[in-house]
C-alpha positions in Angstrom: -54.6 -8.2 -62.6 -53.1 -8.5 -59.1 -55.2 -7.7 -56.1 -54.6 -4.1 -54.9 -53.4 -3.0 -58.3 -55.0 -0.2 -60.2 -55.2 0.7 -63.9 -53.7 4.1 -64.8 -55.4 5.3 -68.0 -53.5 8.1 -69.7 -54.9 10.8 -72.0 -52.7 9.6 -74.7 -53.6 7.2 -77.6 -51.4 4.1 -78.2 -49.8 6.0 -81.1 -48.7 8.8 -78.8 -51.2 11.4 -79.7 -53.0 13.4 -77.0 -56.6 12.3 -76.7 -59.4 14.8 -77.2 -61.7 16.0 -75.6 -59.3 16.9 -72.9 -62.0 16.7 -70.2 -62.9 13.1 -70.7 -61.4 12.1 -67.3 -63.6 14.6 -65.5 -66.6 13.4 -67.5 -66.2 9.8 -66.6 -65.2 10.3 -63.0 -68.1 12.7 -62.4 -70.5 10.0 -63.5 -69.5 7.9 -60.5 -69.2 10.8 -58.0 -71.7 11.8 -55.4 -72.5 15.0 -53.6 -71.7 14.9 -49.9 -73.3 16.6 -46.9 -70.9 19.5 -47.5 -72.5 20.0 -50.9 -69.2 19.2 -52.7 -68.5 16.6 -55.3 -66.8 13.5 -53.9 -65.2 11.1 -56.4 -65.6 7.4 -56.0 -62.7 5.7 -54.4 -62.7 3.3 -57.3 -62.4 5.9 -60.1 -60.2 8.9 -59.4 -58.9 11.6 -61.7 -55.3 12.2 -60.8 -52.1 13.8 -62.0 -49.2 11.3 -62.2 -45.8 12.5 -63.3 -47.3 15.7 -64.5 -49.9 14.0 -66.7 -53.6 13.9 -66.1 -54.8 10.3 -65.7 -57.8 8.3 -64.7 -57.0 5.8 -61.9 -59.4 2.8 -61.8 -59.3 0.4 -58.8 -59.8 -3.2 -59.7 -62.5 -3.4 -57.1 -64.8 -1.6 -59.5 -65.0 -4.7 -61.6 -66.8 -6.5 -58.8 -68.6 -3.5 -57.2 -70.0 -2.0 -60.4 -69.3 -4.3 -63.4 -71.3 -2.1 -65.8 -69.2 1.0 -64.9 -66.0 -1.0 -65.3 -67.1 -2.4 -68.6 -68.1 1.1 -69.8 -64.7 2.5 -69.0 -62.8 -0.4 -70.6 -64.9 -0.2 -73.8 -64.2 3.5 -73.9 -60.5 2.9 -73.4 -60.4 0.3 -76.1 -62.5 2.2 -78.6 -60.2 5.2 -78.2 -57.0 3.2 -78.0 -55.9 4.9 -74.8 -52.7 3.9 -73.0 -53.3 1.8 -69.9 -50.7 0.8 -67.3 -51.3 -1.7 -64.5 -49.8 -0.2 -61.4 -49.5 -1.9 -58.1 -47.9 1.2 -56.5 -49.3 4.6 -57.4 -46.4 7.1 -57.1 -46.3 9.2 -53.9 -46.4 12.4 -56.0 -49.8 11.4 -57.5 -52.3 14.2 -56.8 -56.1 13.9 -57.0 -57.7 16.5 -59.1 
């Protein structure tokens, strides 16, 4: 993976079926989130739930592999076990919206 690139993990299996449960992205990203002084949940900059091209995705920064290898491995094992579609993206589209 190139430096600065991110993995965009879709809620779709490699065979094209929608993955269930539909809240898996929130479940994973919440595990790495923290509560700020404003008492709000703040997602990690390395793992962000996003909407890209109208589809809910999990965006994983490659820095997570070095910063938190256990979390990175957990996500990648989950992705492989559930056969989720993954796209390496070096330019996240400007219309990507954090959840």
